[in-house]
C-alpha positions in Angstrom: 0.0 0.0 0.0 1.4 3.4 -0.9 1.4 6.4 1.3 -1.2 8.1 -0.8 -3.6 5.3 0.1 -3.6 6.1 3.8 -0.4 4.4 4.9 1.3 7.2 6.8 1.8 6.6 10.6 1.2 9.2 13.3 3.6 8.8 16.2 2.9 10.4 19.6 5.1 10.8 22.7 3.5 12.1 25.9 6.6 13.1 27.8 7.3 14.5 31.2 7.6 18.1 30.0 6.3 18.1 26.4 4.2 16.3 23.9 5.8 15.4 20.5 4.1 14.1 17.4 5.4 13.1 14.0 4.2 11.6 10.8 6.3 8.7 9.4 6.3 7.3 5.9 6.5 3.5 6.5 8.0 2.9 3.0 11.4 4.5 4.0 10.9 4.9 7.8 11.5 8.7 7.6 9.8 11.5 9.5 8.1 13.8 7.1 6.8 16.4 9.6 6.6 16.9 13.3 5.4 19.2 16.1 6.1 19.6 19.8 4.7 21.6 22.6 5.6 22.0 26.3 2.7 20.9 28.4 3.4 23.3 31.4 1.3 20.7 33.3 3.0 20.6 36.7 0.6 21.4 39.6 1.2 21.8 43.3 1.1 18.6 45.4 -0.4 18.1 48.8 2.9 16.4 49.6 5.0 19.4 48.9 8.4 18.6 47.5 7.7 14.8 47.9 4.9 14.9 45.4 4.9 15.4 41.7 1.6 15.8 39.9 0.5 17.0 36.5 -2.7 18.4 35.1 -4.1 15.9 32.6 -6.4 18.3 30.7 -3.3 20.5 29.9 -1.5 17.4 28.6 -4.4 16.5 26.3 -4.7 20.2 25.2 -1.0 20.1 24.2 -1.6 16.9 22.3 -4.6 18.4 20.4 -2.5 21.5 19.6 0.4 19.4 18.2 -1.8 17.3 16.0 -3.8 20.2 14.7 -0.6 21.9 13.5 0.5 19.0 11.3 -0.2 19.4 7.5 -3.9 18.6 6.8 -3.1 16.7 3.6 -0.8 14.4 5.6 -3.3 13.8 8.4 -5.9 12.7 5.9 -3.4 9.9 4.9 -2.7 8.6 8.4 -3.5 4.9 8.4 -2.1 3.9 11.9 -1.4 5.7 15.2 1.4 4.7 17.6 1.5 6.2 21.1 4.1 6.1 24.0 4.7 8.2 27.0 6.4 8.7 30.4 6.6 5.4 32.2 5.7 4.4 35.8 3.1 7.2 36.4 -0.6 6.7 37.2 -3.8 8.6 36.8 -7.4 7.7 37.7 -10.6 8.5 35.8 -14.3 7.6 35.9 -16.2 5.9 33.1 -19.9 5.2 33.6 -22.4 3.6 31.3 -23.8 7.0 30.3 -20.7 9.1 30.7 -17.1 8.8 29.6 -14.2 10.7 31.1 -13.7 12.8 28.0 -15.7 15.0 25.7 -15.4 15.7 22.0 -15.9 19.0 20.3 -16.5 19.1 16.5 -14.2 21.1 14.3 -14.1 21.6 10.6 -11.4 18.9 10.4 -13.0 16.4 12.8 -13.2 16.4 16.5 -11.0 17.9 19.3 -10.9 15.7 22.4 -11.3 17.5 25.8 -11.0 16.3 29.4 -13.1 18.0 32.1 -11.0 18.3 35.2 -13.6 16.8 37.4 -13.6 13.5 35.5 -9.9 12.7 36.1 -7.3 12.8 38.9 -4.0 14.4 38.5 -1.2 12.4 36.9 1.1 11.1 39.6 4.4 11.0 37.7 7.5 8.9 38.0 9.1 11.7 39.9 6.7 11.4 42.8 8.5 10.4 46.0 5.6 10.2 48.5 6.3 6.5 49.0 9.3 6.8 51.3 11.5 3.8 52.4 9.4 3.1 55.5 6.2 2.9 53.4 7.8 0.7 50.7 9.2 -1.7 53.3 5.7 -2.4 54.5 4.4 -3.4 51.0 4.2 -7.1 50.0 7.2 -8.6 48.1 6.3 -8.7 44.4 6.5 -11.9 42.4 8.5 -10.4 39.6 12.1 -9.2 39.0 11.3 -5.5 39.3 10.9 -4.1 42.8 8.2 -1.6 43.8 9.7 1.9 43.9 8.3 5.3 44.7 6.7 6.8 41.5 5.7 3.4 40.3 1.9 3.1 39.6 1.2 0.2 42.0 3.2 1.8 44.9 1.4 5.1 44.3 -2.0 3.3 44.3 -1.1 1.5 47.5 -0.4 5.0 49.0 -3.7 6.4 47.8 -5.6 3.5 49.1 -4.1 4.0 52.6 -3.9 7.8 52.8 -6.6 9.1 50.4 -9.1 6.3 50.1 -11.9 8.7 49.3 -10.3 9.2 45.8 -11.1 5.6 45.0 -14.8 6.3 45.5 -14.7 8.9 42.7 -12.9 6.9 40.0 -13.2 3.4 38.5 -10.4 3.3 36.0 -6.6 3.7 36.1 -3.6 3.7 33.7 -0.7 5.7 32.6 -1.5 9.0 30.8 -0.7 7.4 27.5 -3.1 4.5 28.3 -5.7 7.1 29.0 -5.0 8.7 25.7 -5.5 5.4 23.8 -8.8 4.8 25.7 -10.0 8.3 24.8 -9.1 8.1 21.1 -10.7 4.6 20.8 -13.6 5.3 23.2 -12.6 2.3 25.3 -14.7 1.5 28.4 -11.8 -0.2 30.0 -8.1 0.7 29.5 -5.7 -1.5 27.7 -2.0 -1.5 28.8 1.1 -2.9 27.1 3.5 -5.2 28.9 6.1 -2.4 28.9 3.9 0.0 30.9 2.6 -2.8 33.1 6.1 -3.7 34.1 6.9 -0.1 34.9 4.1 -0.1 37.5 5.5 -3.0 39.5 3.8 -6.2 40.6 3.7 -7.5 37.1 5.3 -10.8 36.2 6.8 -10.2 32.7 7.5 -13.9 32.2 4.0 -15.1 33.0 2.6 -11.8 31.6 0.2 -11.5 34.6 -0.4 -9.1 37.5 0.4 -10.4 41.0 -3.3 -10.4 41.7 -3.2 -12.8 44.6 -0.4 -10.9 46.4 -2.1 -7.5 45.8 -5.6 -8.7 46.9 -4.2 -10.1 50.1 -2.7 -6.7 50.8 -5.9 -4.8 50.3 -4.9 -3.4 46.9 -7.8 -2.2 44.6 -7.1 -4.8 42.0 -10.3 -3.9 40.0 -8.3 -0.8 38.8 -5.6 -2.9 37.1 -5.8 -2.6 33.3 -6.0 -5.5 30.9 -2.5 -6.2 29.6 -1.6 -7.0 26.0 1.8 -7.6 24.2 3.8 -4.6 23.4 3.1 -3.6 19.8 -0.5 -4.8 19.8 -3.4 -2.8 18.4 -5.6 -1.6 21.2 -8.6 -0.4 19.1 -9.5 2.1 16.4 -10.0 5.8 16.3 -13.6 6.4 17.4 -14.2 9.7 15.6 -12.3 11.7 12.9 -9.5 13.6 14.6 -8.2 16.7 12.8 -8.7 14.9 9.5 -7.4 11.5 10.6 -10.2 9.1 9.5 -12.3 7.3 12.1 -11.5 3.5 12.2 -7.7 4.2 12.1 -5.9 1.4 14.1 -4.3 2.7 17.4 -1.6 0.8 19.1 -1.5 0.0 22.8 0.6 2.6 24.5 4.3 1.9 24.9 7.1 3.1 27.1 8.9 6.2 25.9 12.3 4.6 26.7 11.7 1.5 24.6 10.4 3.6 21.8 13.5 5.9 22.0 15.8 2.9 21.7 13.8 1.4 18.9 14.1 4.7 16.9 17.8 5.0 17.6 19.5 1.6 17.5 21.3 0.9 14.3 23.4 -2.2 15.3 23.2 -4.9 18.0 26.4 -3.6 19.6 25.0 -0.1 20.1 23.9 1.4 23.4 21.6 4.3 23.6 22.1 7.2 26.1 18.9 9.2 26.4 19.3 12.4 28.4 16.4 14.7 28.6 14.4 15.3 31.9 16.0 12.2 33.4 18.8 10.0 32.0 18.9 6.4 30.8 21.7 4.3 29.3 20.4 1.1 27.7 21.2 -1.8 25.5 19.3 -4.8 24.2 20.0 -8.1 26.0 20.6 -11.3 24.1 17.5 -13.2 22.9 18.0 -16.0 25.4 18.0 -13.7 28.4 15.3 -14.2 31.0 15.1 -12.2 34.3 15.2 -13.9 37.7 12.0 -13.8 39.6 13.3 -12.3 42.8 12.8 -8.5 43.0 15.8 -6.3 43.5 16.5 -2.6 43.5 19.7 -2.5 41.5 21.5 0.3 39.5 20.8 -1.7 36.3 17.3 -3.1 35.7 15.8 -5.1 32.9 12.7 -3.8 31.3 10.6 -5.5 28.6 11.5 -4.4 25.0 10.0 -5.9 21.8 9.7 -9.4 20.5 10.1 -11.0 24.0 13.5 -9.3 24.6 14.7 -7.1 27.4 16.6 -3.9 27.8 19.4 -3.5 30.3 18.8 0.0 31.7 20.6 2.3 34.0 17.8 4.8 34.8 18.9 7.8 36.7 16.2 10.2 38.1 18.7 13.0 37.7 19.4 14.4 34.2 18.4 17.6 32.5 16.2 18.3 35.5 19.3 18.9 37.6 20.7 21.4 35.1 17.3 23.1 34.9 17.2 23.4 38.7 20.7 25.1 38.5 19.5 27.6 35.9 16.4 28.4 37.9 18.6 29.0 40.9 20.8 31.4 39.0 17.8 33.2 37.7 16.3 33.5 41.2 19.6 35.0 42.5 19.6 37.6 39.7 16.0 38.5 40.6 16.9 38.9 44.3 19.8 41.2 43.2 17.3 43.4 41.2 17.8 42.0 37.7 15.6 40.0 35.5 17.7 37.6 33.3 15.6 35.2 31.1 16.4 31.6 31.5 17.2 31.3 27.8 20.0 33.8 28.2 21.4 32.0 31.3 21.4 28.7 29.4 23.4 30.3 26.6 25.9 31.8 28.9 26.5 28.8 31.1 26.9 26.4 28.2 29.3 28.8 26.4 31.3 29.2 29.7 31.3 25.4 30.3 32.7 24.7 26.8 35.5 27.2 27.4 36.7 25.5 30.5 39.8 23.8 29.2 40.8 22.1 32.4 38.6 20.0 34.7 38.5 21.6 38.1 38.6 19.7 41.4 35.0 20.8 42.1 32.7 17.8 42.4 28.9 18.0 42.2 26.8 15.0 43.1 23.6 16.0 41.3 21.2 13.5 42.8 18.6 15.9 44.1 15.9 13.4 43.5 17.8 10.5 44.9 17.9 7.3 42.9 15.6 4.3 43.0 18.3 2.2 44.6 19.0 5.0 47.2 15.9 7.2 47.4 17.1 9.0 50.5 20.3 10.3 48.7 20.5 14.1 48.2 22.7 16.3 46.1 26.0 17.6 47.4 29.0 19.8 46.4 32.6 18.8 47.3 36.1 20.4 47.0 35.0 24.0 47.0 37.8 26.5 47.1 38.1 30.1 45.9 39.3 29.0 42.5 36.4 26.6 41.7 33.4 29.0 41.9 33.3 30.3 38.4 29.9 30.0 36.7 31.4 27.8 33.9 33.3 25.7 36.4 30.1 25.0 38.4 28.1 24.2 35.3 30.7 21.9 33.9 31.0 20.1 37.3 27.2 19.5 37.3 27.4 18.1 33.8 30.3 15.9 34.8 28.4 14.8 37.9 25.4 13.7 35.8 27.5 11.5 33.6 29.7 10.3 36.5 26.5 9.2 38.4 25.3 7.3 35.3 28.7 5.7 34.9 28.6 4.5 38.5 25.3 2.7 37.7 26.4 1.3 34.3 30.2 1.5 34.0 32.2 1.2 30.8 33.4 -2.2 31.8 29.8 -3.5 31.8 29.3 -2.2 28.3 32.5 -3.7 27.0 31.7 -7.1 28.6 28.3 -7.0 26.8 30.1 -6.4 23.5 28.8 -2.8 23.2 31.2 -0.9 20.9 29.4 2.5 20.4 27.1 4.9 22.3 24.4 6.8 20.5 23.3 9.9 22.4 19.8 11.3 22.1 17.6 13.6 24.1 17.3 17.4 24.1 19.5 17.9 27.2 22.3 16.0 25.5 22.2 16.9 21.9 22.1 20.7 22.7 24.9 20.5 25.3 28.5 20.1 24.2 29.7 19.9 27.8 27.6 16.8 28.5 28.8 15.3 25.2 32.4 15.8 26.2 31.9 14.3 29.6 30.2 11.3 28.0 33.2 10.7 25.8 35.6 11.2 28.7 33.9 8.8 31.0 33.0 6.0 28.6 35.9 6.2 26.2 33.9 4.6 23.4 32.9 5.9 20.0 29.9 8.2 20.4 27.4 9.7 18.0 25.0 12.4 19.1 21.8 12.5 17.0 18.5 14.4 17.1 16.6 12.3 14.6 15.6 9.3 16.7 13.0 10.1 19.3 10.2 8.3 21.2 7.4 9.6 18.9 9.2 8.1 15.9 9.7 4.9 17.8 6.0 4.6 18.6 5.3 5.0 14.9 7.9 2.3 14.0 6.5 -0.1 16.6 3.0 0.0 15.2 4.4 -0.3 11.6 6.3 -3.4 12.6 3.4 -5.0 14.3 0.7 -4.1 11.8 2.6 -5.0 8.6 4.6 -7.9 10.2 7.8 -6.3 9.0 
């Protein structure tokens, strides 16, 4: 089937800070147009700094905006839709026989989906840290290889059931925000979740492909909220109504993990590893086909997440990436405001990156940038070491933060592990990395492997490629 017969594919990535969409031609696997929009969806949490929540209506509004700005003649030719998004998080919504959690407003090019705020909870994201160590230690031990961590959907739902049980009286469905999006587009009464997203919630046995229902029920968990799980790459349903020119009846894939889709869009050879550094940071490579995870849960620096075709990714997933640099830039801006100046963050970014590149020698200043802790050490904070009068230049501090981000990742997945796994090259992606020459230099210095930094492969493209591969059996 040619592209002119409706064979274009729309890829969607609902990320932590932005929504990205692209249209891919499956004949050559090339992106022919794309759009992106910051969601600005963060909302205050009742948990203060320990909570991290986002406004779902704002996320869906950003999605509508992105899709509406794609060329109309291309939207009319979309024959499949692939979706991925930020992993681990959870939101709740209410579907009743006479009322869905979403509305649809007609436009001249089809409908615009809208989400009344009263029909959905906030999105509790992967950055949510309300489940402290003492709370997690009281949870039942999962029957799977991935431990329950703060920010994981099942752990958050355990917390809600214990501390905010009234919320469960208002909602009867749950999923990731990308699962909600698929349910909305397809008008599904019950959400459908891929193995990738189910594993990211915890309490899901990836080998048996089943939730730990018996363990969860015995602990008083609301198991009626667990979504139906299908294989990653499966079709979840079809577009219920025309959407900005995309025809109704268009197949929609079950939502996938953004990490897996980023790797799928980036890998060129089996001996490549992918470094994805945007809000957070992940270094990943594909495990051999025969690999099967142990069934005992462990919180380790390197975890194994389901990929495609029954294979797994070895992943060092740091909670601290571009968000650490963004916090530094916000701090500098706040200091300038307190001194009576108003310097835009964009100018601060330009200055600190230029100064960081100009630093010819690595100073003794050391920044440990783990403001959010790490899943294996959630109580860890950030710190600064070796301060002296000669290490306080703006460029020196910025470079030390960049070095700390990569050094922290290297401590989780060192060069020796990559070499032992026959990895011979690192491909770097993500906006925080591809725009930052200092981070690139630190990556090369720490890993001492051939590196390529590319901006082409992203999660939205990977979501499109995944649905192409499944639907056409390529």
